[in-house]
C-alpha positions in Angstrom: 83.9 -11.1 -13.3 81.2 -8.4 -13.3 80.7 -8.9 -17.0 80.3 -12.7 -16.5 77.7 -12.2 -13.7 75.7 -9.8 -15.9 75.8 -12.3 -18.8 74.6 -15.1 -16.5 71.7 -12.9 -15.2 70.6 -12.0 -18.7 70.6 -15.7 -19.7 68.6 -16.6 -16.7 66.0 -14.0 -17.3 65.7 -15.0 -21.0 65.2 -18.6 -20.1 62.5 -17.7 -17.5 60.8 -15.5 -20.1 60.8 -18.2 -22.7 59.4 -20.8 -20.3 56.7 -18.4 -19.1 55.6 -17.7 -22.7 55.5 -21.4 -23.5 53.3 -22.1 -20.4 51.1 -19.1 -21.1 50.5 -19.5 -24.8 51.7 -22.7 -26.4 51.0 -25.3 -23.7 47.6 -23.7 -23.1 46.6 -24.1 -26.7 48.1 -27.6 -27.0 46.0 -28.7 -24.0 42.9 -27.5 -25.7 43.4 -29.1 -29.1 45.6 -32.1 -28.5 44.4 -35.7 -29.1 44.0 -37.7 -25.9 46.4 -40.6 -26.0 44.7 -42.7 -23.3 42.0 -44.7 -25.0 38.5 -44.6 -23.5 37.2 -47.7 -21.7 34.4 -49.8 -23.2 33.0 -52.9 -21.5 35.9 -52.6 -19.1 38.4 -53.0 -21.9 40.6 -50.5 -23.8 39.3 -49.7 -27.3 41.1 -48.2 -30.2 43.7 -51.0 -30.1 44.4 -54.2 -31.9 43.4 -57.6 -30.6 46.9 -58.2 -29.3 46.4 -55.4 -26.8 43.0 -56.5 -25.5 42.9 -59.1 -22.7 40.3 -61.8 -23.7 41.4 -64.3 -21.0 38.8 -63.4 -18.4 35.9 -63.7 -20.9 37.3 -66.9 -22.4 37.9 -68.5 -18.9 34.3 -67.5 -17.9 32.7 -68.9 -21.0 34.5 -72.2 -21.8 33.1 -73.7 -18.6 29.5 -73.0 -19.7 29.9 -74.5 -23.2 29.3 -78.2 -23.6 29.8 -80.9 -26.3 26.5 -82.3 -27.6 26.4 -85.8 -29.1 23.3 -86.8 -31.1 22.7 -90.5 -31.8 20.0 -91.3 -34.4 19.0 -94.3 -36.4 17.9 -94.6 -40.0 16.7 -97.3 -42.3 19.1 -98.3 -45.1 17.8 -100.2 -48.1 20.0 -103.0 -49.4 18.7 -104.6 -52.7 21.3 -107.4 -52.6 20.1 -108.5 -49.1 16.5 -108.4 -50.3 17.4 -110.6 -53.2 18.8 -113.3 -50.9 16.6 -112.9 -47.8 13.4 -111.3 -49.1 11.8 -108.0 -47.9 12.8 -108.5 -44.3 16.5 -108.6 -45.2 16.3 -105.7 -47.6 16.5 -103.0 -45.0 18.8 -102.5 -42.0 18.9 -100.1 -39.1 22.0 -97.9 -39.2 23.2 -95.7 -36.3 24.3 -92.2 -37.1 26.2 -89.9 -34.7 26.2 -86.1 -35.0 28.0 -83.6 -32.7 27.7 -79.9 -31.9 27.8 -77.5 -29.0 25.5 -76.2 -26.3 25.4 -73.5 -23.7 24.5 -74.0 -20.0 22.0 -71.3 -19.1 21.1 -72.3 -15.5 22.9 -73.9 -12.6 20.4 -76.8 -12.5 21.3 -78.0 -16.0 19.2 -76.3 -18.7 21.2 -76.1 -22.0 20.4 -74.2 -25.2 21.6 -75.4 -28.6 20.5 -75.4 -32.2 17.5 -77.5 -33.3 19.6 -78.9 -36.2 22.2 -80.2 -33.7 19.6 -82.5 -32.0 17.2 -83.1 -34.8 15.8 -86.7 -35.0 17.9 -87.8 -32.0 17.0 -91.1 -30.3 19.7 -90.5 -27.7 21.4 -87.3 -26.5 24.6 -87.1 -24.5 26.3 -84.0 -23.1 30.0 -83.7 -22.1 30.9 -80.8 -19.8 34.2 -78.9 -19.9 35.4 -81.0 -16.9 34.9 -84.2 -19.0 31.8 -85.3 -17.0 29.2 -87.0 -19.2 25.4 -86.9 -18.8 22.4 -88.1 -20.6 20.2 -85.2 -21.8 16.5 -84.8 -22.1 14.9 -82.8 -24.9 12.6 -80.2 -23.3 11.4 -78.4 -26.4 12.3 -77.0 -29.8 11.6 -74.2 -32.2 12.5 -75.5 -35.7 11.6 -72.2 -37.3 14.2 -70.3 -35.2 16.6 -73.3 -35.0 16.6 -73.3 -31.1 16.3 -76.4 -28.8 16.3 -76.6 -25.0 17.9 -79.6 -23.2 18.1 -80.6 -19.6 20.7 -82.7 -17.7 20.5 -83.8 -14.0 24.0 -83.0 -12.7 25.3 -83.9 -9.3 26.5 -80.4 -8.7 25.6 -76.7 -9.4 26.8 -75.9 -12.9 28.5 -72.7 -14.2 26.2 -70.9 -16.6 26.1 -68.1 -19.1 24.3 -64.9 -18.3 22.4 -63.1 -21.1 23.4 -59.8 -22.5 21.0 -57.4 -24.3 21.8 -58.2 -28.0 20.0 -55.1 -29.1 22.9 -53.1 -27.5 25.6 -54.9 -29.4 27.6 -52.6 -31.6 29.1 -53.2 -35.0 32.9 -53.4 -34.6 32.6 -54.7 -31.0 35.0 -57.5 -30.1 33.4 -60.9 -29.5 34.5 -64.5 -28.8 33.0 -67.7 -30.3 33.2 -70.7 -28.0 32.4 -74.2 -29.1 33.6 -77.7 -30.2 34.5 -77.6 -33.9 35.6 -81.0 -35.3 35.2 -82.4 -31.8 38.0 -80.1 -30.5 36.5 -79.2 -27.1 36.7 -75.7 -25.5 37.8 -73.9 -28.7 37.8 -70.1 -28.4 38.1 -67.8 -31.4 38.0 -64.0 -31.5 36.6 -61.5 -34.0 34.3 -58.5 -34.3 30.7 -58.0 -35.0 30.6 -57.4 -38.8 26.9 -56.7 -39.1 23.6 -56.9 -37.3 20.1 -57.9 -38.4 21.5 -59.8 -41.3 18.9 -61.5 -43.6 20.1 -64.8 -45.1 16.6 -65.6 -46.7 16.1 -68.6 -44.5 12.5 -69.8 -43.8 12.8 -68.9 -40.1 14.9 -66.3 -38.4 15.9 -63.4 -40.6 17.9 -61.3 -38.1 21.4 -62.8 -37.5 24.4 -61.3 -35.8 27.3 -61.6 -38.3 30.8 -61.9 -37.1 34.2 -62.8 -38.5 35.2 -65.0 -35.5 36.1 -68.4 -36.9 33.3 -70.9 -36.7 33.4 -74.4 -38.2 31.2 -77.5 -38.2 30.7 -78.5 -34.5 30.5 -74.9 -33.3 26.7 -74.9 -34.0 24.8 -74.3 -30.7 27.9 -72.8 -29.1 28.2 -69.3 -27.5 29.0 -65.9 -29.0 30.0 -63.8 -26.0 31.1 -60.2 -25.5 34.4 -59.2 -23.8 32.7 -59.6 -20.4 31.8 -63.2 -21.2 28.1 -62.5 -21.4 26.0 -64.4 -24.0 25.0 -62.2 -27.0 24.2 -65.0 -29.5 24.0 -68.8 -30.3 26.4 -69.6 -33.2 24.3 -71.4 -35.8 25.7 -71.3 -39.3 28.6 -70.2 -41.6 28.6 -68.8 -45.1 31.1 -70.9 -47.0 31.5 -72.6 -50.5 33.7 -75.3 -48.9 31.7 -76.2 -45.7 34.4 -74.7 -43.5 35.0 -71.2 -42.2 36.0 -68.8 -45.0 35.3 -65.4 -43.4 31.9 -64.9 -41.8 29.7 -66.7 -39.4 26.2 -66.0 -38.0 24.5 -66.2 -34.6 21.0 -66.1 -33.3 20.7 -62.9 -31.1 20.5 -63.6 -27.4 17.2 -61.6 -27.0 15.4 -63.9 -29.5 17.0 -67.0 -27.9 16.0 -66.0 -24.4 12.4 -65.3 -25.4 12.1 -68.8 -27.1 13.5 -70.8 -24.2 11.4 -68.8 -21.7 8.3 -69.7 -23.8 9.3 -73.4 -23.9 9.9 -73.5 -20.1 6.7 -71.6 -19.3 4.2 -72.7 -21.9 5.7 -75.8 -23.5 5.8 -74.2 -26.9 6.8 -70.9 -28.5 4.3 -68.0 -28.2 4.8 -66.1 -31.4 3.4 -62.6 -31.7 2.5 -61.2 -35.1 2.4 -57.6 -36.2 0.5 -58.3 -39.4 2.0 -56.2 -42.1 3.5 -57.1 -45.5 5.7 -54.9 -47.6 9.3 -54.0 -48.5 12.3 -52.3 -46.9 13.0 -49.0 -48.6 16.1 -48.0 -50.5 16.7 -45.4 -53.3 15.3 -47.4 -56.3 12.3 -48.8 -54.3 11.4 -45.4 -53.0 11.6 -43.9 -56.5 9.4 -46.7 -57.8 6.8 -46.1 -55.1 7.0 -42.4 -55.5 7.9 -41.5 -51.9 10.6 -39.4 -50.4 11.7 -41.8 -47.6 14.6 -44.1 -48.4 14.8 -45.9 -45.0 12.1 -47.8 -43.2 9.6 -50.6 -43.9 6.9 -49.7 -46.5 3.5 -51.3 -45.8 2.0 -52.7 -49.0 -0.8 -54.6 -47.3 -2.2 -55.4 -43.9 -3.2 -58.9 -42.9 -6.8 -59.7 -42.0 -7.5 -60.0 -38.2 -4.0 -58.9 -37.3 -3.1 -56.4 -34.6 -2.0 -54.0 -37.4 -5.4 -54.1 -39.0 -7.2 -53.5 -35.7 -4.9 -50.6 -34.8 -5.4 -48.9 -38.1 -2.1 -49.4 -39.9 -2.7 -49.1 -43.6 -1.1 -49.4 -47.1 1.4 -46.6 -47.7 2.6 -46.3 -44.1 6.3 -46.4 -43.6 7.4 -48.0 -40.3 10.5 -46.3 -38.9 10.5 -47.4 -35.3 9.1 -50.1 -33.0 9.1 -48.8 -29.4 12.6 -47.3 -29.1 14.1 -49.5 -31.8 14.8 -47.8 -35.1 13.7 -49.8 -38.1 15.3 -49.4 -41.5 15.2 -53.1 -42.8 12.9 -56.0 -42.7 15.3 -58.1 -40.6 15.3 -55.4 -38.0 11.5 -55.5 -37.9 11.2 -59.3 -37.7 14.1 -59.5 -35.2 12.4 -57.1 -32.8 8.9 -58.7 -33.2 10.5 -62.1 -32.5 11.3 -61.0 -29.0 7.6 -60.3 -28.3 4.6 -62.5 -27.4 0.9 -62.3 -28.3 -1.0 -59.5 -26.6 2.3 -57.5 -26.1 1.8 -53.9 -27.0 4.2 -52.3 -29.4 4.4 -48.6 -30.1 4.7 -48.4 -33.9 6.1 -45.1 -35.3 5.0 -44.6 -39.0 5.4 -41.8 -41.5 2.0 -41.1 -42.9 1.3 -38.2 -45.3 4.8 -36.8 -44.5 4.2 -36.8 -40.7 5.3 -39.0 -37.9 2.6 -40.8 -36.1 2.8 -43.3 -33.2 0.2 -46.1 -33.3 0.0 -48.6 -30.4 -0.5 -52.2 -31.8 -1.4 -55.3 -29.7 0.3 -58.3 -31.3 -1.9 -61.3 -32.0 -1.2 -65.0 -31.9 0.3 -66.5 -35.1 -2.7 -68.9 -35.7 -5.3 -66.1 -35.4 -4.4 -64.2 -38.6 -5.6 -65.3 -42.0 -5.6 -64.2 -45.6 -7.5 -64.7 -48.9 -5.5 -66.1 -51.8 -7.3 -66.8 -55.1 -10.6 -67.2 -53.3 -9.1 -69.5 -50.7 -9.2 -68.3 -47.1 -6.0 -69.5 -45.5 -4.7 -69.8 -41.9 -1.4 -70.9 -40.3 -1.0 -74.5 -39.4 -0.7 -75.5 -35.7 1.5 -78.0 -33.9 -1.0 -80.8 -34.3 -1.0 -80.3 -38.1 2.8 -80.4 -38.1 2.9 -83.6 -36.1 0.1 -85.3 -38.1 1.6 -84.7 -41.5 5.3 -84.6 -40.4 5.9 -81.1 -41.8 7.3 -77.9 -40.4 5.7 -75.3 -42.6 2.5 -74.7 -44.7 -0.8 -72.9 -44.6 -4.2 -74.5 -44.2 -7.3 -73.9 -46.4 -9.9 -72.8 -43.9 -12.7 -71.9 -46.4 -13.4 -71.8 -50.2 -14.8 -68.6 -51.5 -13.9 -69.1 -55.2 -17.0 -69.8 -57.2 -15.2 -72.1 -59.6 -13.8 -74.1 -56.7 -17.0 -74.2 -54.6 -18.0 -77.6 -56.0 -14.7 -79.0 -54.6 -15.0 -77.3 -51.2 -15.2 -80.6 -49.2 -12.1 -82.0 -51.0 -10.1 -78.7 -50.5 -11.1 -77.5 -47.0 -8.5 -78.7 -44.4 -5.8 -79.3 -47.0 -2.4 -77.8 -46.4 -0.7 -75.7 -49.1 3.1 -76.4 -49.3 4.2 -74.4 -52.3 2.9 -71.7 -54.7 4.6 -71.7 -58.1 7.5 -73.5 -56.5 8.0 -71.1 -53.6 7.5 -72.4 -50.1 4.2 -71.3 -48.4 5.9 -70.9 -45.1 3.2 -69.0 -43.3 0.4 -66.4 -43.9 2.9 -63.5 -44.1 4.8 -65.4 -46.8 1.7 -66.2 -48.8 0.4 -62.6 -48.5 3.7 -61.3 -49.9 3.6 -63.9 -52.8 0.1 -62.7 -53.6 1.2 -59.1 -53.7 3.9 -60.0 -56.2 1.5 -61.7 -58.6 -1.1 -60.3 -61.0 -4.7 -60.9 -59.9 -5.5 -62.8 -63.1 -2.3 -64.8 -63.3 -2.7 -68.5 -62.9 -0.7 -70.3 -60.2 0.5 -73.8 -59.5 -0.3 -75.0 -56.0 1.1 -78.1 -54.3 -0.7 -79.3 -51.2 -1.3 -82.2 -48.8 -4.9 -83.4 -48.6 -6.5 -84.8 -45.5 -5.4 -88.3 -46.3 -1.8 -87.2 -46.4 -1.5 -87.4 -50.2 0.4 -84.8 -52.3 -1.9 -83.2 -54.9 -1.3 -80.4 -57.4 -3.8 -78.0 -58.8 -3.8 -74.9 -61.0 -5.9 -71.9 -60.2 
């Protein structure tokens, strides 16, 4: 019995010693170096997990009530040669009604709605259906065709649920997002995905800083909402990249910061107040930097500065590399244009450039779009204004302000006031585009120019 008691006591002491050693050495080290199994919180959700473990229901429920169905009714003239043969010129053409559909997002409780310009283009009648099936006639308040944004207004008999804007500059690649809209007339459709890229350039004539996502978007989603997991608006879905016309992997949205600035301009001024920095150049990469003979491989290289622009007045010059605007890092052209698109004329931007190997901060006051001009082949050009667009039914082009070319001086009266549409087949979208085209051409190289004269006739000349 004595022997048994002694054996039990030895076992007890050995167990205590082992447990103490584990607590003192092993568990202490494990606590210092172990991986935390509880995922951190992001936007109130758990990250590091698959979509099946994230609750999208709150964001979906919040956003579907703010997204509407937009119906666009327009008319077009259809020519019928058989009817003309029997009934003459009057019977040769008929008015045909066309119906288009898309989505929109309510942004105020009193009925303001943002959508894409292409959703409501040429509409003679606009109709909006809410998520609760109520139908209202909509009034067009204003548009920005360049950025593909339109603002509508309905007079509802109740306060409406509306989307709140998030700061799209703070959106992160890999962040979960929801696309909400009405594809193929299927109302209140919600799809999930992640942000695939930011500041994506699709070489459009307007906006060049899209949010790219892999959330499924199809025809009819245009004008709908892209929201974060809190249900806040981070973008307006506007296009897909697809060889078939349907979703095949990626979709694109106009960032909410750009959208918000445009609609605020329309509501306050009646049109978009577009600020211009006034530089032309190229975004840097390895081959470009090697060709230019510079060390920097990221940033925006300034190859020329536009006349009368804020950049010229502030002292920016050829060879500067723009790396930051205010606190926003700049490594691509879409990042530069995307940030400037959120600003107005007379806004001050702190431009950080690398000059002679040193960082330098230069404050630049942005100027109005129609103030800047450039010289191209002895023609002083300026951007067209709203009256020019309306008069000639165009949405792009640059106007000949003055003729300084000696060879063209005898034709100054015929050329002044004309609007250039293309240069060697490339669209002359605005002064910045023309300046870039000029930089890419040899000074002595002849160019083909297509323009509209003051009578509205298309003419072509070679300079």
